[in-house]
C-alpha positions as CSV (number, residue, x, y, z in Angstrom):
1,M,104.7,86.9,89.7
2,K,107.7,87.8,91.9
3,H,110.0,85.2,93.8
4,A,109.6,85.0,96.9
5,G,112.9,85.0,97.6
6,A,114.3,86.6,94.0
7,G,116.1,89.5,95.7
8,P,119.0,90.3,97.7
9,G,117.4,89.8,101.5
10,A,113.5,89.3,100.0
11,S,112.2,86.8,102.5
12,P,109.2,86.3,104.3
13,K,108.0,87.5,107.7
14,P,107.6,84.8,109.7
15,S,104.3,86.7,111.3
16,L,102.6,86.2,107.3
17,S,101.3,83.6,106.2
18,P,104.1,81.9,104.9
19,F,102.3,79.8,101.8
20,P,99.9,82.3,100.5
21,N,98.4,80.3,97.8
22,A,97.2,77.3,100.1
23,S,94.3,76.0,101.0
24,I,94.5,75.7,104.6
25,V,93.0,72.2,106.1
26,T,91.8,72.8,109.3
27,A,91.1,69.9,112.0
28,T,87.3,69.1,113.1
29,A,88.1,67.6,116.2
30,D,91.6,67.0,118.4
31,S,93.3,63.9,119.2
32,L,93.1,64.5,122.9
33,P,89.3,65.7,123.2
34,D,90.3,66.1,127.4
35,Q,92.6,68.5,126.3
36,P,91.6,71.7,125.4
37,H,93.5,74.7,123.8
38,A,96.6,72.6,123.3
39,L,98.0,75.3,121.3
40,A,97.2,78.0,123.4
41,R,98.0,76.0,126.7
42,A,101.5,74.3,125.1
43,R,102.7,78.5,124.4
44,A,102.2,79.0,127.6
45,F,103.6,76.0,129.4
46,A,107.2,76.7,127.5
47,E,107.0,80.8,127.4
48,P,108.7,81.0,130.4
49,L,111.2,78.7,129.4
50,I,111.9,79.3,126.3
51,A,111.1,83.3,125.6
52,S,114.6,84.7,126.3
53,E,116.8,81.8,124.7
54,T,118.1,81.1,122.0
55,L,118.9,78.2,119.8
56,D,122.6,77.8,118.1
57,T,121.1,79.5,114.8
58,G,121.1,82.9,117.4
59,E,117.2,82.7,116.6
60,N,115.5,83.5,119.6
61,I,113.6,79.8,120.2
62,L,109.6,81.1,121.1
63,A,110.1,83.1,117.7
64,H,111.2,80.5,116.1
65,A,108.3,78.2,117.7
66,D,105.7,80.5,116.7
67,A,107.1,80.5,113.0
68,V,107.1,76.8,112.6
69,A,103.3,76.5,114.3
70,A,102.6,79.1,111.5
71,I,104.2,76.7,108.9
72,L,102.7,73.7,110.3
73,R,99.0,75.8,110.3
74,A,99.8,76.2,106.8
75,I,100.7,72.9,104.8
76,G,97.4,71.5,107.1
77,G,98.9,70.2,110.9
78,S,96.7,70.0,112.8
79,E,96.8,72.2,116.2
80,A,98.2,69.4,118.2
81,M,101.6,69.0,116.2
82,Q,101.2,73.0,116.5
83,A,101.5,72.2,120.0
84,A,104.0,69.8,120.0
85,T,106.5,72.4,118.2
86,Y,106.5,74.4,121.5
87,L,106.8,71.3,124.1
88,V,109.4,70.1,122.0
89,H,111.6,73.2,122.6
90,A,110.6,72.6,126.6
91,C,111.7,69.7,126.7
92,A,115.8,70.9,126.7
93,H,114.3,72.8,130.5
94,L,112.6,70.0,131.8
95,N,114.7,67.8,134.5
96,K,111.6,64.9,133.5
97,P,110.5,66.2,130.2
98,Q,108.5,63.0,129.4
99,E,106.6,62.6,132.8
100,V,106.3,66.5,132.7
101,I,104.9,66.9,129.4
102,A,102.6,63.5,129.8
103,K,101.4,64.4,132.9
104,A,100.4,67.8,131.4
105,F,99.0,67.4,127.9
106,G,99.2,63.4,128.0
107,A,101.4,60.6,126.4
108,N,100.5,61.2,123.0
109,F,102.1,64.8,123.5
110,A,104.9,63.2,125.2
111,A,106.0,61.1,122.9
112,L,106.2,63.3,120.3
113,A,108.2,65.7,122.3
114,M,110.8,63.1,122.8
115,E,111.3,61.4,119.8
116,T,111.3,65.1,117.5
117,T,114.2,66.2,120.3
118,K,115.9,63.0,119.9
119,L,116.0,63.3,116.3
120,V,116.9,66.5,116.6
121,N,120.0,65.7,119.0
122,V,121.1,63.3,116.8
123,Q,120.9,65.9,113.9
124,K,123.1,68.3,116.1
125,Q,125.7,65.9,116.8
126,A,126.5,64.5,113.6
127,R,126.9,68.3,111.9
128,T,128.5,68.8,114.7
129,A,131.3,66.5,113.9
130,E,131.4,66.9,110.2
131,T,134.7,68.0,108.4
132,R,134.8,68.4,104.5
133,A,135.9,65.4,103.6
134,Q,133.1,63.5,106.2
135,L,130.7,65.4,103.8
136,E,131.4,64.0,101.3
137,D,131.4,60.2,103.2
138,P,128.1,58.5,101.5
139,A,128.9,56.0,104.9
140,A,128.3,59.7,107.0
141,Q,124.9,60.6,104.9
142,T,123.9,56.9,104.8
143,E,123.9,56.6,108.6
144,N,121.8,60.1,109.2
145,V,119.3,59.4,106.5
146,R,119.2,56.0,108.7
147,K,118.4,57.2,112.1
148,M,115.8,59.5,110.0
149,L,113.5,56.8,108.2
150,L,113.8,55.0,111.7
151,A,112.6,58.0,113.9
152,F,110.1,59.2,111.4
153,S,108.8,55.7,111.0
154,R,108.0,55.9,115.0
155,D,105.7,58.7,114.8
156,L,105.3,60.2,111.3
157,R,104.0,63.8,112.8
158,V,108.3,64.0,113.5
159,V,108.4,64.2,109.6
160,M,106.3,67.4,108.9
161,L,108.2,69.0,113.1
162,R,111.4,68.9,111.2
163,L,110.4,70.2,107.9
164,A,109.1,73.3,109.6
165,S,111.7,73.5,111.4
166,R,114.3,73.3,108.8
167,L,112.5,75.8,106.6
168,Q,112.2,78.5,109.8
169,T,116.1,77.5,110.3
170,L,116.8,79.1,106.5
171,R,113.8,81.9,106.6
172,H,115.8,83.0,109.3
173,F,119.5,83.5,107.9
174,A,117.7,85.0,104.9
175,A,115.9,87.9,106.7
176,I,119.0,88.7,108.8
177,R,120.9,88.5,105.8
178,Q,123.3,85.8,107.3
179,P,125.2,82.7,106.0
180,C,123.7,79.8,106.9
181,P,126.0,76.7,107.9
182,M,126.9,75.2,105.3
183,A,126.7,71.6,106.4
184,V,122.7,72.6,107.8
185,A,122.4,74.2,103.9
186,R,123.6,71.0,102.5
187,E,121.5,68.8,104.6
188,S,118.6,71.0,104.3
189,L,119.4,70.8,100.4
190,N,120.4,66.7,99.5
191,V,118.3,65.2,102.3
192,F,115.4,67.8,103.2
193,A,114.3,68.8,100.1
194,P,114.0,65.8,99.1
195,L,111.9,64.6,101.4
196,A,109.4,67.6,101.1
197,N,109.7,65.8,97.3
198,R,108.7,62.0,98.2
199,L,105.7,63.5,100.2
200,G,104.3,65.3,97.9
201,I,104.8,68.9,99.8
202,W,105.4,71.1,97.0
203,Q,106.1,74.4,98.8
204,V,107.8,73.2,101.7
205,K,110.0,71.6,98.8
206,W,110.4,74.5,96.4
207,E,110.8,77.1,99.2
208,M,113.4,74.9,100.8
209,E,115.2,74.0,97.6
210,D,115.9,78.2,97.1
211,L,116.9,79.4,100.0
212,A,119.3,76.1,100.5
213,F,120.6,76.7,96.9
214,R,120.9,80.8,97.9
215,F,123.2,79.8,100.8
216,L,125.2,77.2,98.8
217,E,126.0,79.3,95.0
218,P,125.3,82.8,96.5
219,D,126.7,84.3,93.5
220,T,125.1,81.7,90.8
221,Y,121.5,82.4,93.3
222,K,122.3,86.6,92.4
223,S,122.5,86.1,89.0
224,I,119.4,84.0,87.9
225,A,117.2,86.4,90.6
226,R,119.0,89.8,88.5
227,L,117.9,88.0,85.5
228,L,114.4,88.0,86.1
229,D,114.3,91.0,87.9
230,E,115.6,93.0,84.4
231,K,112.3,91.9,82.9
232,R,110.1,91.6,85.3
233,A,107.9,94.3,84.8
234,E,107.0,94.1,81.1
235,R,107.4,89.8,81.7
236,E,104.4,90.7,84.2
237,V,102.3,92.4,82.7
238,F,102.3,90.0,79.8
239,M,101.5,87.1,81.9
240,E,98.6,88.6,83.7
241,A,96.9,89.8,80.3
242,L,97.2,85.7,78.9
243,R,96.1,84.7,82.4
244,A,93.1,86.6,82.5
245,Q,92.1,86.1,78.2
246,L,92.7,82.4,78.8
247,E,90.4,82.0,82.2
248,R,87.8,84.5,80.1
249,E,87.7,82.4,76.8
250,L,87.8,79.2,79.1
251,N,84.6,79.9,80.9
252,Q,83.2,81.4,77.6
253,N,83.3,78.5,76.0
254,G,81.4,75.8,78.8
255,I,85.1,75.5,80.7
256,A,85.0,76.4,84.2
257,A,88.3,77.1,85.4
258,L,90.4,79.4,87.5
259,V,93.3,80.5,86.0
260,Q,96.6,81.4,88.0
261,G,99.9,82.8,87.7
262,R,103.0,80.2,89.2
263,P,105.7,81.5,91.4
264,K,109.2,81.3,90.0
265,H,112.0,78.7,91.8
266,I,115.6,80.3,91.0
267,Y,116.5,75.9,91.7
268,S,114.0,75.0,89.7
269,I,115.9,76.9,86.5
270,V,119.2,76.3,87.4
271,K,118.5,72.5,87.2
272,K,116.8,72.3,83.9
273,M,119.7,75.3,82.4
274,R,122.4,72.7,83.4
275,G,120.8,70.0,82.7
276,K,119.7,70.3,79.5
277,G,122.2,72.9,78.4
278,L,119.7,76.3,78.6
279,D,120.0,80.0,78.1
280,F,117.7,81.2,80.7
281,E,115.8,82.8,78.5
282,Q,114.6,78.8,76.7
283,V,113.7,78.1,80.4
284,F,109.9,77.7,80.2
285,D,109.6,78.1,84.0
286,I,110.1,81.5,83.5
287,R,106.6,82.1,82.2
288,A,103.7,79.7,83.7
289,L,100.3,79.6,84.6
290,R,98.1,77.1,86.1
291,V,94.9,76.2,85.3
292,I,92.5,74.6,88.2
293,A,89.4,73.4,86.8
294,A,86.1,72.1,87.8
295,D,87.2,68.3,87.5
296,V,89.2,65.9,85.7
297,K,86.7,66.1,82.6
298,G,87.5,69.9,82.4
299,C,91.3,69.1,82.8
300,Y,91.5,67.1,79.1
301,A,88.8,69.8,77.9
302,A,91.1,73.0,79.1
303,L,94.3,70.8,77.4
304,G,92.3,70.6,74.6
305,F,91.6,74.1,74.2
306,V,95.1,75.2,74.8
307,H,96.1,73.3,72.5
308,S,93.9,74.6,69.4
309,H,94.7,78.3,70.6
310,F,98.3,78.2,71.3
311,T,101.5,76.3,69.3
312,P,102.1,72.7,71.4
313,V,106.0,72.5,71.7
314,E,106.9,69.2,71.1
315,G,108.4,66.5,73.8
316,E,106.9,69.1,76.4
317,F,103.7,67.2,77.5
318,D,103.5,64.9,80.6
319,D,100.3,62.9,81.9
320,Y,100.5,62.6,85.5
321,I,96.9,62.5,85.8
322,A,96.2,59.4,83.8
323,K,99.7,58.0,85.0
324,P,100.3,60.0,88.5
325,K,103.9,60.3,90.0
326,S,104.7,58.1,92.5
327,N,104.1,60.5,95.5
328,G,100.7,60.8,93.9
329,Y,101.2,64.2,92.7
330,Q,98.8,64.3,89.4
331,S,98.7,67.4,86.6
332,L,98.8,67.5,83.4
333,H,101.9,69.0,81.6
334,T,102.5,71.4,78.6
335,V,104.5,73.8,77.5
336,V,102.9,76.2,74.0
337,R,103.8,79.4,72.3
338,D,101.9,82.2,71.8
339,A,102.2,84.6,68.6
340,Q,104.9,85.8,69.0
341,Q,106.6,82.7,69.5
342,R,107.3,83.1,73.6
343,A,107.1,79.7,75.2
344,V,104.6,79.5,78.1
345,E,104.4,76.3,80.5
346,I,100.5,75.5,81.5
347,Q,99.7,73.3,84.4
348,I,95.8,71.8,84.5
349,R,94.6,70.1,87.2
350,T,91.7,70.1,89.6
351,Q,91.3,71.8,93.4
352,A,91.5,68.7,94.5
353,M,94.9,67.5,92.5
354,H,96.0,71.1,93.1
355,D,95.3,70.8,97.7
356,H,97.8,67.3,97.4
357,A,100.3,68.6,94.8
358,E,100.1,71.8,97.8
359,H,100.4,69.4,100.7
360,G,101.1,66.0,99.9
361,V,100.5,63.1,102.3
362,A,101.1,66.1,105.3
363,A,97.5,65.6,105.6
364,H,97.6,62.4,106.9
365,W,99.5,62.7,109.7
366,A,95.8,64.3,110.7
367,Y,94.2,61.2,110.4
368,K,93.4,60.8,114.2
369,E,92.3,64.2,114.3
370,A,90.5,64.3,111.3
371,G,87.6,62.2,112.8
372,A,84.9,61.0,110.0
373,K,85.5,63.6,107.3
374,G,89.1,63.9,107.5
375,Y,91.6,65.5,105.5
376,S,91.3,66.3,101.8
377,G,90.1,63.3,101.4
378,V,91.9,60.6,103.3
379,S,89.3,59.3,105.9
380,A,90.1,58.3,109.3
381,S,88.2,54.8,108.2
382,S,91.4,55.0,105.8
383,E,94.1,55.0,108.4
384,Y,96.2,52.4,108.1
385,D,96.4,52.7,103.5
386,A,96.9,56.6,104.7
387,K,100.5,55.9,107.2
388,I,101.2,52.4,105.0
389,A,101.5,54.9,101.5
390,V,103.4,57.4,103.5
391,L,105.8,54.8,105.0
392,R,106.4,53.6,101.6
393,Q,107.1,57.5,100.4
394,L,109.4,57.5,103.1
395,L,111.2,54.3,101.9
396,A,111.3,55.2,98.6
397,W,112.8,58.5,99.7
398,E,115.7,56.1,101.0
399,R,115.9,54.8,97.9
400,D,115.7,57.9,96.2
401,L,119.1,58.6,98.0
402,S,120.4,55.4,97.8
403,G,121.0,55.8,94.4
404,P,124.2,57.5,93.8
405,V,125.3,56.8,97.8
406,A,125.2,53.8,96.5
407,A,127.1,53.4,93.6
408,K,129.7,55.6,94.9
409,A,129.5,53.2,97.7
410,R,130.4,50.3,95.4
411,E,133.7,51.6,93.8
412,G,135.1,51.8,97.0
413,N,133.2,47.9,97.9
414,Q,131.6,49.5,100.2
415,G,128.1,48.1,101.2
416,L,125.8,51.2,102.8
417,F,122.2,50.8,101.7
418,E,122.2,48.2,99.5
419,D,123.3,45.8,102.6
420,R,119.6,46.5,104.6
421,I,115.8,46.9,103.6
422,Y,113.0,48.3,105.2
423,V,109.6,46.4,106.1
424,L,106.4,47.3,107.7
425,T,104.8,45.8,110.4
426,P,101.0,45.1,110.1
427,D,100.7,48.3,112.8
428,A,102.4,50.1,109.6
429,A,106.3,50.4,112.0
430,V,109.2,50.2,109.9
431,V,111.4,46.9,110.8
432,E,115.3,47.2,109.5
433,L,116.9,43.7,108.1
434,P,119.9,42.7,106.5
435,Q,119.2,42.2,102.9
436,G,118.2,38.6,102.0
437,A,115.9,38.3,105.4
438,T,113.2,36.3,105.7
439,A,110.5,37.0,107.3
440,L,111.4,34.4,109.9
441,D,114.3,36.7,110.2
442,F,111.4,39.2,110.7
443,A,109.7,37.7,113.3
444,Y,112.4,37.5,115.4
445,S,113.6,40.8,114.6
446,V,110.7,42.3,116.2
447,H,110.6,39.3,119.5
448,T,112.5,36.5,120.3
449,S,108.7,34.7,121.3
450,L,107.2,35.5,117.8
451,G,110.5,33.8,116.2
452,H,110.0,30.6,117.9
453,R,106.4,30.6,118.2
454,C,106.4,31.1,114.0
455,R,104.7,28.8,111.9
456,G,103.9,31.1,109.1
457,A,104.0,34.6,107.1
458,R,101.8,37.0,105.2
459,I,103.9,38.9,102.9
460,D,101.2,42.4,101.4
461,G,98.3,39.3,102.7
462,A,99.3,36.7,100.3
463,M,100.9,33.7,101.9
464,V,104.1,32.6,101.8
465,P,106.7,30.2,102.5
466,L,108.8,31.2,105.9
467,N,112.5,30.8,103.9
468,T,111.1,33.7,100.9
469,P,113.6,37.4,101.1
470,L,111.7,39.6,101.9
471,Q,111.6,43.2,99.6
472,N,111.8,47.2,100.7
473,G,108.7,48.4,101.9
474,Q,106.7,44.8,102.2
475,T,104.2,44.5,105.2
476,V,104.8,41.7,106.5
477,E,102.4,39.4,108.9
478,V,103.5,36.2,110.9
479,V,101.5,33.6,112.0
480,T,102.3,31.8,115.2
481,T,101.2,29.2,117.7
482,K,100.4,29.6,121.6
483,E,103.3,27.4,121.9
484,G,106.4,25.7,120.2
485,G,109.9,26.3,119.6
486,P,112.0,26.3,116.3
487,S,112.9,23.7,113.8
488,R,116.0,22.7,113.5
489,D,116.2,23.4,110.2
490,W,115.8,27.0,110.5
491,L,119.9,26.6,111.5
492,N,120.8,24.5,108.1
493,P,122.4,27.4,105.6
494,E,121.3,25.5,102.6
495,L,117.5,25.7,103.3
496,G,117.9,29.6,103.5
497,F,115.1,30.4,106.7
498,L,117.2,32.4,108.3
499,A,120.2,35.5,106.8
500,S,120.3,37.2,110.3
501,H,123.1,36.4,112.6
502,R,120.8,37.7,115.1
503,A,118.3,35.2,114.9
504,R,120.0,32.6,113.9
505,S,122.0,32.8,117.7
506,K,118.3,33.0,119.2
507,V,117.7,29.9,117.6
508,R,121.2,28.1,118.5
509,A,120.1,29.5,122.3
510,W,117.1,27.7,122.3
511,F,118.5,24.5,121.5
512,N,120.7,25.1,123.8
513,A,118.7,25.6,126.7
514,Q,116.3,23.1,126.3
515,A,119.9,20.8,126.5
516,M,120.7,22.7,129.2
517,A,117.3,21.9,131.2
518,Q,117.2,18.4,130.3
519,T,121.3,18.0,132.0
520,V,120.1,20.2,135.5
521,A,116.7,18.0,135.3
522,R,119.4,15.0,135.1
523,G,121.5,16.0,137.8
524,R,118.9,17.4,140.2
525,E,117.7,14.2,140.4
526,A,120.7,12.1,141.4
527,V,121.3,14.9,143.8
528,E,118.0,14.4,145.9
529,K,118.2,10.7,145.5
530,L,121.9,11.0,147.0
531,L,120.2,13.1,149.5
532,Q,117.3,10.4,150.6
533,R,120.2,7.7,151.0
534,E,121.9,9.8,153.2
535,G,119.3,10.8,155.4
536,K,119.5,14.3,154.6
537,T,116.2,15.4,153.0
538,A,116.0,18.1,155.1
539,M,118.9,20.3,153.6
540,K,117.9,23.0,151.3
541,L,119.7,22.2,148.1
542,E,121.0,25.5,147.9
543,D,122.7,25.0,151.0
544,V,124.3,21.7,149.9
545,A,125.8,23.5,146.8
546,T,126.8,26.8,148.5
547,Q,129.0,24.2,150.8
548,L,130.3,22.6,147.3
549,G,131.0,26.4,146.8
550,F,128.5,27.0,143.9
551,K,126.6,29.6,143.2
552,S,123.1,28.4,143.5
553,A,121.8,24.6,143.2
554,E,121.2,24.5,139.2
555,D,125.6,25.0,139.0
556,L,125.8,22.4,141.0
557,F,123.3,20.1,138.8
558,E,124.8,21.2,136.3
559,V,128.3,19.6,136.9
560,V,126.6,17.1,138.4
561,G,124.3,16.1,135.4
562,K,127.2,16.6,133.2
563,D,129.2,13.8,134.9
564,E,131.8,16.4,136.1
565,L,131.3,16.0,139.7
566,S,131.3,12.3,141.4
567,L,128.8,12.4,143.9
568,R,130.8,10.9,146.2
569,T,132.6,13.8,146.9
570,I,129.0,15.5,148.4
571,E,128.2,11.7,149.8
572,N,131.5,12.7,152.0
573,M,130.6,16.3,152.7
574,L,127.6,15.1,154.1
575,K,129.3,13.5,156.4
576,P,130.7,14.4,159.5
577,P,134.6,15.0,159.5
578,E,137.1,12.1,161.5
579,P,138.9,12.8,164.3
580,A,142.8,12.7,163.4
581,P,144.7,9.8,164.8
582,T,146.3,9.7,168.3
583,Q,149.6,7.8,169.4
584,D,146.5,6.5,172.1
585,D,145.7,4.4,168.9
586,Y,149.0,2.8,168.7
587,V,149.3,0.2,171.6
588,L,151.2,-2.7,171.6
589,A,149.4,-5.7,170.3
590,K,150.4,-9.8,171.5
591,K,152.8,-11.4,170.1
592,P,151.5,-12.3,166.6
593,R,150.7,-16.0,166.2
594,H,153.1,-17.9,163.8
595,D,151.0,-19.3,161.2
596,K,151.5,-20.6,157.4
597,A,149.4,-17.3,156.3
598,A,151.8,-15.4,158.2
599,E,154.9,-17.0,156.5
600,R,153.7,-16.4,153.4
601,G,153.2,-13.2,153.6
602,R,156.5,-12.4,155.1
603,K,159.5,-11.8,152.6
604,G,163.0,-12.1,154.4
605,G,161.7,-10.7,157.4
606,V,159.5,-7.9,155.4
607,L,156.0,-7.8,156.2
608,V,154.1,-7.5,151.8
609,V,150.9,-5.5,152.0
610,G,148.1,-6.6,150.2
611,I,148.4,-10.2,150.8
612,D,144.9,-10.7,152.3
613,S,145.3,-13.2,155.1
614,L,147.6,-10.6,157.3
615,L,145.5,-7.3,158.9
616,T,146.8,-4.4,157.9
617,Q,145.6,-1.3,157.5
618,L,146.5,1.8,155.4
619,A,147.1,5.3,158.0
620,K,144.5,7.7,157.4
621,C,147.1,10.5,159.0
622,C,149.3,10.6,155.5
623,K,147.8,8.4,153.3
624,P,150.1,6.2,151.7
625,A,150.0,5.1,148.3
626,P,152.6,2.9,145.3
627,P,155.1,3.4,144.7
628,D,155.5,5.9,148.6
629,A,159.2,4.1,150.7
630,I,156.9,3.1,153.7
631,L,157.2,1.1,157.1
632,G,154.6,-0.7,159.1
633,F,153.8,0.1,163.1
634,V,151.8,-2.5,165.1
635,T,148.7,-1.7,166.6
636,K,146.6,-3.1,169.1
637,G,143.5,-5.2,167.8
638,K,144.0,-3.2,163.9
639,G,146.8,-5.2,162.7
640,V,149.7,-3.4,161.1
641,S,149.3,0.3,160.4
642,I,151.1,1.3,157.2
643,H,152.8,5.2,157.0
644,R,155.0,6.9,154.4
645,S,157.9,7.2,155.8
646,D,158.4,10.8,156.0
647,C,154.7,10.6,158.3
648,S,155.3,13.2,161.3
649,N,153.1,11.0,163.4
650,F,155.2,7.4,162.5
651,R,158.1,9.8,163.5
652,N,156.6,10.7,166.8
653,M,155.5,7.3,167.8
654,A,158.4,5.2,166.5
655,G,160.3,7.7,168.9
656,G,158.4,6.7,171.7
657,S,158.6,2.8,171.0
658,P,161.0,1.5,168.4
659,D,160.4,-2.1,168.9
660,R,156.9,-1.6,167.4
661,V,158.1,-0.6,163.9
662,I,158.1,-3.6,160.9
663,E,159.2,-3.6,157.5
664,V,157.0,-3.3,154.8
665,Q,156.4,-2.6,151.1
666,W,154.0,-3.2,148.6
667,S,153.1,-6.2,146.5
668,Q,153.5,-6.2,143.1
669,P,149.8,-5.7,141.5
670,K,148.5,-7.7,138.9
671,S,147.7,-6.7,135.2
672,S,143.9,-7.2,136.0
673,D,144.4,-5.4,140.0
674,G,142.3,-2.3,140.3
675,S,143.6,-1.4,143.4
676,V,142.9,2.4,144.6
677,Y,144.3,4.6,147.5
678,P,143.1,7.9,148.8
679,V,145.5,10.2,149.3
680,D,144.5,14.2,150.4
681,V,146.0,17.1,147.9
682,A,145.9,19.9,149.9
683,V,145.2,22.9,147.5
684,E,145.7,27.1,148.4
685,A,144.2,29.9,146.4
686,A,142.6,33.1,146.2
687,D,139.1,32.8,146.7
688,R,136.7,33.5,143.9
689,Q,133.1,31.8,142.4
690,G,133.2,28.8,140.7
691,L,136.7,27.9,142.0
692,L,135.7,24.6,143.4
693,R,134.1,23.4,140.3
694,D,137.2,24.3,137.9
695,I,139.5,22.2,139.9
696,S,136.7,18.8,140.3
697,E,137.1,19.6,136.4
698,V,140.6,19.2,136.0
699,F,140.7,16.1,138.2
700,A,137.2,14.7,136.4
701,R,139.5,15.2,132.9
702,E,142.7,13.1,134.6
703,K,140.2,10.7,135.4
704,M,141.0,10.8,139.3
705,N,137.6,10.3,140.8
706,V,137.4,12.8,144.0
707,I,135.6,11.4,147.1
708,G,135.8,13.8,149.7
709,V,136.2,17.9,149.8
710,Q,137.0,20.4,152.6
711,T,136.6,24.0,152.1
712,T,137.9,27.2,154.3
713,S,137.9,30.7,153.3
714,V,138.6,33.6,155.2
715,K,139.2,37.4,153.8
716,D,142.5,39.2,153.8
717,N,144.6,42.0,152.2
718,R,144.4,39.9,149.2
719,G,140.5,39.6,149.1
720,G,140.2,36.3,150.4
721,T,141.9,32.8,150.2
722,A,140.7,29.4,150.1
723,W,142.5,27.0,151.3
724,M,140.8,23.5,149.9
725,T,141.7,19.7,150.9
726,F,140.4,16.9,148.0
727,T,140.8,13.1,148.2
728,V,141.4,11.6,145.4
729,E,141.8,7.8,144.8
730,V,145.0,6.9,142.7
731,A,146.5,3.5,141.7
732,D,149.7,4.7,141.5
733,S,150.9,8.3,144.1
734,G,153.5,9.5,140.6
735,R,150.4,10.2,138.1
736,L,149.2,12.4,141.0
737,N,152.2,15.0,140.7
738,Q,151.5,15.7,137.0
739,V,148.3,16.0,138.1
740,L,148.3,18.4,140.6
741,T,150.9,20.2,138.0
742,I,148.0,21.3,135.6
743,V,146.0,21.9,138.8
744,A,148.4,24.8,139.8
745,E,147.4,26.8,136.6
746,V,143.8,26.7,137.2
747,G,143.1,30.7,137.9
748,G,144.0,32.0,141.1
749,V,145.7,28.8,142.2
750,R,148.2,29.5,144.2
751,S,149.9,25.8,145.2
752,A,148.5,22.5,144.9
753,R,150.5,19.4,147.1
754,R,149.8,16.4,148.7
755,R,149.4,16.4,152.4
């Protein structure tokens, strides 16, 4: 039998059946019952958009879609899957492809088309950015494979669409006899063909390998093709005679069987020649037959007949029926020699085994369309098992590729595949996690709420502790409560509950939120009680926060709850401002009565401030505090008003009535004296959110009580300016100067000074 691509330019025509030996499986029901004739409708929908367009490869898009649909049909793809081929290419020509396709064909088609389009774009970008060095970089391949794996897991039919599309691209370049881009050929051989192998889609695997190898090593490919052609006629005559003889003798001996020739795959021949150091004539693949028996018993009966009539080659027998390959492949493989010592490889299998070998898990993608009968023995009732089986093969494909890649990575001390695992949800969705992740990590990766309420887990159906490390391919189910939160034990690294930084951050955020909620509740209670005392319950809490410079009432409650803002500040804000003192407030007092107490209050004719028996008051215009230089002014009914010596109000009054001025001084404070004095601080700053809070925090840290604040802000060419007046209590005005230096360093503050 001649290989499909054995000679130069020998390539199957897209319009012909791409797999002449395949047993075609068709759908018994469409995935969307309300969408009759989906394939014809999809082609008619896409044709005006893509008929005159070409791919980057130069192939007409409509012709490419037709060929891909034919490939899918040949390997068992449903009509819905074939229809999706046209919709994928139509996406690029629609403004809102998901909405348009969903409206015309349903959400199922739209999701499949969009997911496939996304993956195509990712792979195209990766190939565009590749250089020779990057092609050999394991990290680049790793990232590409990860993206493919996660895309495939979201909709398994994407795998079939991508495999069929890539195979058609290779066929196109072979048909036009033009070189295929090396990045495409290399990706086909190293990534897509192993994927087809893992999924057991042998016909796609063999043809893709041969076509990709043809472009990567054209000289070697032509050399082997030439060797196959040199004695092709003689070999075909011998093989046809042997086939007819074996089939006749098996049936004559009561073994119902069909014997077929088996195609020769050039890439397989080259691998065996290189791997075992064989010459071309020593490779058994050159002469091969396939026996299709009625049942398993017939397979072993046929094997016994073959071994009794031919000479078996030692070490060349494999029983894949008793021990199937990891992708489900089953068959008996043996190599025998005839009387002329010509080696012939013979594969023996049932029709069901042959169907699986040709289509692999391709039939599983159609479980929703298949109804009760199913495809190739995979019934709709086993939908979950079929999907899990396919996903496990995808994970195994990823591990296959990670073997050499990870080894290369270890040489450079890189983690790559070894730092990630992939596990499955009960709905068979793939979840990517860091190596060492636990069931609890899994819960948080699915949803934060699921993690908070997680109380147990099942791995592959068995209950396990929450700190059990997960392995690739396991199915994880989380047991939750309706309400509840995480345990602080989960943050203990020695207990091993969480391996991912993301999950630990979510747990810490939960506890921080709980603490913040308590702080805010405490602050809210304090503010509401203050408003009740002041008779201001009609005021909205948001208005109170805004007047104090906070973005929201929650922000105000937070600083009050943390004791970073004094309630006296809010109390003073609620009181109406007092008018500034005028000279009318200061009138000539009657001559004070001289008594012993007054005499004690004088010291050499100087009034000592702080003696309880003397009537003195600190002027509100300048708010003096020790050790400010001070002078007194005699007022009517209010005793002596104490001013700072640099007070402008005092200078005006003293200029008009110098006889009312009296010398005063501060009394010496005792060590136990806790006297404090209110002083005003003026701050000018660039207006911004949180400015008042930041300045208040400085006073709180410096243990200066803020008992009043007034703010004014205006928009200007600098974006906005805020003027603030803080009234703070101090025992020593010298200490205030140090604090003002710190206030001046707050972001946006232009000046901070005492008034």
